[in-house]
Every structure is written in structure tokens, then in C-alpha cells.
Legacy VTK file of the C-alpha trace (Angstrom):
# vtk DataFile Version 3.0
C-alpha trace
ASCII
DATASET POLYDATA
POINTS 73 float
-0.032 -0.346 -0.407
0.688 3.786 -1.007
0.840 7.096 1.376
-0.400 9.509 -1.157
-0.663 13.429 0.274
-2.331 15.761 -1.392
-3.331 19.079 0.472
-3.592 18.413 3.960
-5.062 15.027 3.044
-3.232 11.563 3.231
-4.869 9.300 0.788
-3.744 5.458 1.333
-3.426 3.879 -2.121
-3.687 -0.100 -2.684
-1.445 -2.154 -5.192
-3.263 -3.134 -7.995
-3.330 -6.942 -6.821
-3.763 -6.084 -4.019
-7.166 -4.760 -4.752
-7.960 -7.392 -7.541
-7.220 -9.959 -4.603
-9.667 -8.032 -2.702
-12.231 -8.146 -5.726
-12.100 -12.327 -5.906
-12.455 -12.628 -2.144
-15.764 -10.171 -2.298
-16.844 -12.359 -4.884
-15.690 -15.406 -3.121
-17.233 -14.769 0.014
-20.217 -14.002 -1.934
-20.546 -16.858 -3.994
-20.252 -18.867 -0.810
-22.627 -17.210 0.536
-25.576 -17.492 -1.947
-24.951 -20.468 -4.671
-24.328 -23.649 -4.325
-21.204 -23.961 -6.543
-18.438 -26.037 -4.684
-15.344 -24.630 -3.373
-13.183 -26.251 -6.715
-15.756 -23.882 -9.190
-15.655 -20.955 -7.648
-11.791 -21.668 -6.694
-11.194 -21.896 -11.257
-13.766 -18.776 -11.807
-11.823 -16.661 -9.959
-8.812 -18.493 -11.576
-6.729 -19.825 -9.401
-4.367 -22.621 -10.679
-5.402 -25.075 -7.978
-7.871 -25.479 -4.805
-5.059 -24.954 -2.401
-3.781 -22.010 -3.564
-7.036 -20.491 -3.314
-8.150 -21.993 0.078
-5.235 -20.475 1.344
-5.175 -16.884 0.110
-9.766 -16.880 1.165
-7.838 -17.453 4.845
-5.578 -15.692 5.197
-8.216 -12.284 4.042
-11.111 -14.353 5.940
-8.855 -15.881 9.270
-11.556 -18.877 7.883
-11.487 -21.486 4.904
-13.643 -21.577 2.733
-15.165 -24.609 4.066
-15.468 -22.740 7.504
-16.948 -19.523 5.595
-20.477 -21.155 4.489
-20.902 -23.273 7.519
-20.970 -19.729 9.295
-23.056 -17.751 6.624
LINES 1 74
73 0 1 2 3 4 5 6 7 8 9 10 11 12 13 14 15 16 17 18 19 20 21 22 23 24 25 26 27 28 29 30 31 32 33 34 35 36 37 38 39 40 41 42 43 44 45 46 47 48 49 50 51 52 53 54 55 56 57 58 59 60 61 62 63 64 65 66 67 68 69 70 71 72
């Protein structure tokens, strides 16, 4: 993340990679909440090469595995 000062305001600027990852995780959370798609299909749709990579990223973002998240929500 980057900070940019504009006048008396400090803006927090997210890197494009972080932005994309956050958006993917938002889509994943919505899919887990509102669809019955299996986790491997969700990870495939989001462009992950394997479920393990998707699950690790999801856990880092939410503190839960996709399975735990789906059960809770």
C-alpha cells in the first residue's frame, strides 16, 4: 500500500494486485454465501490454478477456510 499526500489529506492507495485480490475474495465470499457452487469451481472461476492456493489466500483474508466460511454464513 502507498500513502499519497494531497494538500492536507493523506490518501491510502492500494496496489493493483491487492485490489484485484480483495475483489476476488469479495466474489468468493458472495459465492459461498449465495450459491451452492463447490469450492473447486469457485476457485477455478476466480482464476486460481488449484484449490489449495485459493483456500490459503481465502484463509489469510478471512481467518477461515472456505468450508468454515460457508458453514458460518
